[in-house]
C-alpha positions as CSV (number, residue, x, y, z in Angstrom):
1,M,0.0,0.0,0.0
2,K,1.8,3.1,-1.2
3,T,-1.1,5.5,-0.5
4,D,-1.3,7.0,2.9
5,P,-3.7,5.2,5.3
6,R,-6.5,7.8,5.2
7,Q,-6.5,8.1,1.4
8,A,-6.3,4.3,1.1
9,A,-9.4,3.9,3.4
10,A,-11.2,6.6,1.4
11,D,-10.5,4.8,-1.9
12,A,-11.7,1.5,-0.6
13,A,-14.8,3.1,1.0
14,A,-15.7,4.9,-2.3
15,S,-15.5,1.5,-4.1
16,L,-17.8,-0.1,-1.5
17,A,-20.2,2.8,-1.6
18,A,-20.5,2.4,-5.4
19,R,-21.8,-1.1,-4.8
20,C,-24.1,-0.7,-1.8
21,A,-24.9,1.6,1.2
22,A,-23.0,1.1,4.4
23,P,-24.8,-0.8,7.1
24,R,-24.5,0.5,10.7
25,A,-22.7,-2.6,12.0
26,A,-20.0,-4.9,10.7
27,V,-18.4,-8.1,12.0
28,V,-14.8,-9.4,11.3
29,L,-14.8,-13.2,11.2
30,G,-11.9,-15.2,12.5
31,S,-10.5,-18.6,11.6
32,G,-13.2,-21.1,10.7
33,L,-16.0,-18.7,11.6
34,G,-17.1,-17.7,8.1
35,A,-20.5,-19.6,8.4
36,F,-22.0,-16.3,9.7
37,A,-21.4,-14.6,6.3
38,D,-22.9,-17.6,4.5
39,A,-26.1,-17.2,6.6
40,L,-26.8,-13.6,5.4
41,T,-29.7,-13.2,3.0
42,D,-30.2,-10.9,0.0
43,A,-26.5,-10.6,0.1
44,V,-23.9,-8.8,-2.0
45,A,-20.5,-10.5,-1.9
46,I,-17.3,-8.6,-2.8
47,D,-13.9,-10.3,-3.1
48,Y,-11.2,-8.5,-1.2
49,A,-9.2,-8.5,-4.5
50,D,-11.9,-6.1,-5.8
51,I,-11.6,-3.6,-3.0
52,P,-8.8,-1.1,-3.3
53,H,-5.7,-1.8,-1.1
54,F,-7.2,-4.8,0.6
55,P,-4.4,-7.4,1.1
56,E,-4.7,-11.0,-0.1
57,V,-5.8,-13.5,2.5
58,G,-3.7,-16.6,2.7
59,V,-4.7,-18.5,5.9
60,A,-6.9,-21.6,5.8
61,G,-10.4,-20.8,7.2
62,H,-10.4,-17.2,5.9
63,A,-12.4,-16.8,2.7
64,G,-11.2,-13.3,1.8
65,R,-14.4,-11.5,0.9
66,M,-16.9,-9.1,2.3
67,V,-20.6,-10.0,2.4
68,V,-23.3,-7.4,2.9
69,G,-26.7,-8.7,3.6
70,N,-29.7,-9.1,5.9
71,L,-29.4,-11.0,9.1
72,P,-31.2,-14.4,9.1
73,G,-34.9,-14.0,9.8
74,G,-35.1,-10.6,8.1
75,G,-33.0,-8.5,10.5
76,P,-31.1,-5.4,9.5
77,R,-28.3,-5.4,7.0
78,V,-24.7,-5.9,8.3
79,A,-21.3,-6.3,6.6
80,A,-19.4,-9.5,7.3
81,L,-15.7,-9.6,6.6
82,A,-15.0,-13.2,6.0
83,G,-11.3,-13.4,6.9
84,R,-8.5,-11.1,7.9
85,V,-4.7,-10.9,7.4
86,H,-2.2,-11.2,10.2
87,L,1.1,-9.8,11.2
88,Y,2.7,-13.2,11.1
89,E,2.0,-13.4,7.4
90,G,4.5,-10.6,6.9
91,H,1.9,-7.9,6.2
92,P,2.8,-4.4,7.4
93,I,0.5,-3.3,10.2
94,A,-1.1,-0.7,8.0
95,H,-2.4,-3.5,5.8
96,V,-3.7,-5.5,8.8
97,V,-5.9,-2.5,9.9
98,H,-6.8,-1.1,6.5
99,P,-10.2,-2.9,6.4
100,V,-11.1,-1.4,9.8
101,R,-10.3,2.1,8.6
102,T,-12.2,1.4,5.5
103,L,-15.3,0.5,7.4
104,A,-15.2,3.8,9.3
105,A,-14.7,5.8,6.1
106,W,-17.6,3.9,4.5
107,G,-20.0,4.9,7.3
108,V,-20.1,1.9,9.6
109,D,-20.1,2.9,13.3
110,T,-19.9,-0.4,15.1
111,V,-17.6,-3.4,14.6
112,V,-17.7,-6.8,16.2
113,F,-14.3,-8.6,16.1
114,T,-14.3,-12.3,16.4
115,N,-11.4,-14.8,16.6
116,A,-10.4,-18.3,17.4
117,A,-8.4,-18.5,20.6
118,G,-6.8,-20.8,23.1
119,G,-8.4,-21.0,26.5
120,M,-6.2,-20.4,29.5
121,R,-8.7,-21.0,32.3
122,P,-10.4,-24.3,33.3
123,H,-13.9,-23.0,32.4
124,L,-12.9,-22.0,28.9
125,Q,-13.0,-25.4,27.3
126,P,-13.0,-25.9,23.5
127,G,-16.3,-24.9,22.1
128,T,-16.9,-22.0,24.6
129,L,-17.8,-18.6,23.3
130,M,-16.1,-15.8,25.3
131,L,-17.1,-12.1,25.3
132,I,-14.0,-10.0,25.2
133,T,-14.1,-7.4,28.0
134,D,-10.5,-6.2,27.6
135,H,-7.3,-7.1,25.9
136,I,-3.5,-7.2,26.4
137,N,-1.5,-6.3,23.4
138,L,1.7,-8.4,23.3
139,S,2.0,-8.4,19.5
140,G,5.0,-6.0,19.7
141,Q,3.3,-3.6,17.4
142,N,0.8,-0.7,17.5
143,P,-1.0,0.6,14.4
144,L,-0.7,4.2,15.6
145,T,3.1,4.2,15.7
146,G,4.6,7.1,13.6
147,P,3.2,10.5,12.8
148,N,-0.5,10.8,13.7
149,D,-3.1,11.8,11.2
150,D,-5.4,14.0,13.2
151,A,-8.1,13.5,10.6
152,L,-8.2,9.8,11.5
153,G,-8.1,10.2,15.2
154,P,-6.3,11.6,18.3
155,R,-2.6,11.2,19.0
156,F,-3.3,9.4,22.3
157,P,-6.7,7.6,22.1
158,D,-8.2,6.4,25.3
159,L,-8.6,2.6,25.6
160,S,-9.9,2.4,29.1
161,A,-13.2,1.1,27.6
162,A,-11.9,-0.3,24.3
163,Y,-14.7,-2.8,24.3
164,D,-17.9,-0.7,24.6
165,R,-19.7,-1.4,27.8
166,D,-23.2,-1.0,26.3
167,L,-22.3,-3.4,23.5
168,C,-21.0,-5.9,26.0
169,A,-24.4,-5.6,27.8
170,T,-26.2,-6.1,24.5
171,F,-24.2,-9.3,23.9
172,R,-25.0,-10.6,27.3
173,A,-28.7,-9.9,26.9
174,A,-28.8,-11.4,23.5
175,A,-27.0,-14.6,24.7
176,E,-29.5,-15.0,27.5
177,A,-32.4,-14.4,25.2
178,V,-31.4,-17.1,22.7
179,G,-30.0,-19.5,25.3
180,V,-26.4,-19.5,24.1
181,P,-23.8,-19.8,27.0
182,L,-21.4,-16.9,26.9
183,E,-18.4,-16.5,29.2
184,A,-16.4,-13.3,29.5
185,G,-12.7,-12.6,29.8
186,V,-9.5,-10.8,28.7
187,Y,-7.9,-11.6,25.3
188,V,-4.2,-11.6,24.9
189,G,-2.9,-10.9,21.4
190,L,0.5,-12.2,20.3
191,S,2.1,-12.0,16.9
192,G,2.4,-15.8,16.2
193,P,2.6,-17.8,14.1
194,S,4.0,-20.4,16.5
195,Y,1.8,-21.4,19.3
196,E,2.8,-20.4,22.8
197,T,5.0,-22.5,25.1
198,P,3.6,-23.7,28.4
199,A,5.8,-21.3,30.2
200,E,4.4,-18.4,28.2
201,I,0.9,-19.5,29.0
202,R,1.7,-19.5,32.7
203,M,3.1,-16.0,32.3
204,L,0.0,-14.8,30.5
205,Q,-2.3,-16.3,33.2
206,I,-0.3,-14.3,35.8
207,L,-0.8,-11.2,33.7
208,G,-4.5,-11.6,33.8
209,G,-5.2,-13.2,30.4
210,D,-8.0,-15.7,29.9
211,A,-7.7,-16.5,26.2
212,V,-4.8,-16.1,23.7
213,G,-4.6,-15.6,20.0
214,M,-2.8,-14.0,17.0
215,S,-5.2,-11.2,15.9
216,T,-7.7,-8.6,17.0
217,V,-5.7,-6.3,19.3
218,C,-4.2,-4.1,16.6
219,E,-7.5,-3.9,14.8
220,V,-9.3,-2.8,17.9
221,I,-6.7,-0.1,18.6
222,A,-7.2,1.2,15.0
223,A,-11.0,1.0,15.3
224,R,-11.1,3.0,18.5
225,H,-8.7,5.5,17.0
226,V,-11.1,6.3,14.2
227,G,-14.1,6.4,16.6
228,L,-15.7,3.0,16.0
229,R,-17.6,1.3,18.7
230,V,-16.2,-2.1,19.4
231,A,-17.3,-5.5,20.7
232,G,-15.4,-8.8,20.6
233,V,-16.1,-12.5,20.8
234,S,-13.6,-15.3,21.0
235,C,-14.4,-18.9,20.0
236,I,-12.3,-21.0,22.3
237,T,-11.0,-23.7,19.9
238,N,-8.4,-25.4,22.0
239,A,-6.8,-25.5,25.5
240,A,-3.7,-23.4,25.5
241,A,-0.2,-25.0,25.6
242,G,0.5,-27.1,28.7
243,L,-3.2,-27.3,29.8
244,S,-3.9,-30.6,27.9
245,D,-2.0,-33.5,26.5
246,A,-3.0,-32.7,23.0
247,L,-0.6,-31.1,20.5
248,L,-1.8,-27.8,19.1
249,D,-2.9,-27.9,15.5
250,H,-4.7,-25.4,13.2
251,A,-7.0,-28.3,12.0
252,E,-8.3,-28.5,15.5
253,V,-9.1,-24.8,15.4
254,K,-11.3,-25.2,12.3
255,E,-12.9,-28.4,13.6
256,T,-14.0,-26.8,16.9
257,A,-15.2,-23.6,15.1
258,D,-17.3,-25.8,12.9
259,R,-18.7,-27.7,15.9
260,V,-20.0,-24.4,17.5
261,R,-21.1,-22.9,14.2
262,D,-24.8,-22.9,15.0
263,A,-24.4,-21.3,18.5
264,F,-22.0,-18.7,17.0
265,V,-24.3,-17.7,14.2
266,T,-27.3,-17.6,16.6
267,L,-25.4,-15.3,19.1
268,L,-24.1,-13.0,16.4
269,T,-27.5,-12.8,14.7
270,A,-29.3,-11.9,18.0
271,A,-26.7,-9.4,19.1
272,L,-26.2,-7.7,15.7
273,G,-30.0,-7.5,15.3
274,R,-30.1,-5.4,18.4
275,I,-27.1,-3.3,17.4
276,G,-27.8,-2.9,13.7
277,G,-31.4,-2.1,14.2
278,A,-30.9,0.5,17.0
279,A,-30.9,4.2,16.4
280,S,-27.5,5.8,16.2
């Protein structure tokens, strides 16, 4: 991406606006969680390759397209980003957060970030859905490093409530209404691509982490910088290193995500129905 981040987001947003109007809410779908995009109705699907400056997705379980459609059952329209790129793929951080900045430039005001994560607590077994209430950024990078563009956001954005409290309450209420169990906890974002060592997991537990993964934190920082409201949900797809006898494998991540597909789609549909249909 040779264009500056604000212009790149404006270019991409203009391309999207030429195809369809921006919905109020969007969701970024993590590894193996693309079933939600498939459930949208009256949908418009746009390959990332057809959106200016969007990087190519290269990880299994990430489709690499945006789907704009109605929630199942006739709910409001939302945008689903089926797949993301990661720091561990070698992408510059500006590429990783470009889709988030594009959503803001397009007119979206709320983004739900989802991911596959390893559970670091006994109650966070594979198949659990966890509402992210806070995060710890141990990726080693921050998307705001360098000169600040005041037109994007403030030099020193406040992250004391990075995960919007009202949105968290909405997710809890939606989960209760549809009978989907929903835990809550702190997500730790590392750069990957290697899984953590048992010693690292013990350290992260001491630091206050509940789940660990390789995405989300930099996107959330960029989202808050441009004024987007943020919520997050982790699908716990495996026990973190040292907490079970099983070897960690990306195939397990996809298998577990597929197993909880119905609960995941039900939860997102219920919560986004309340968010996307509410008045701004």
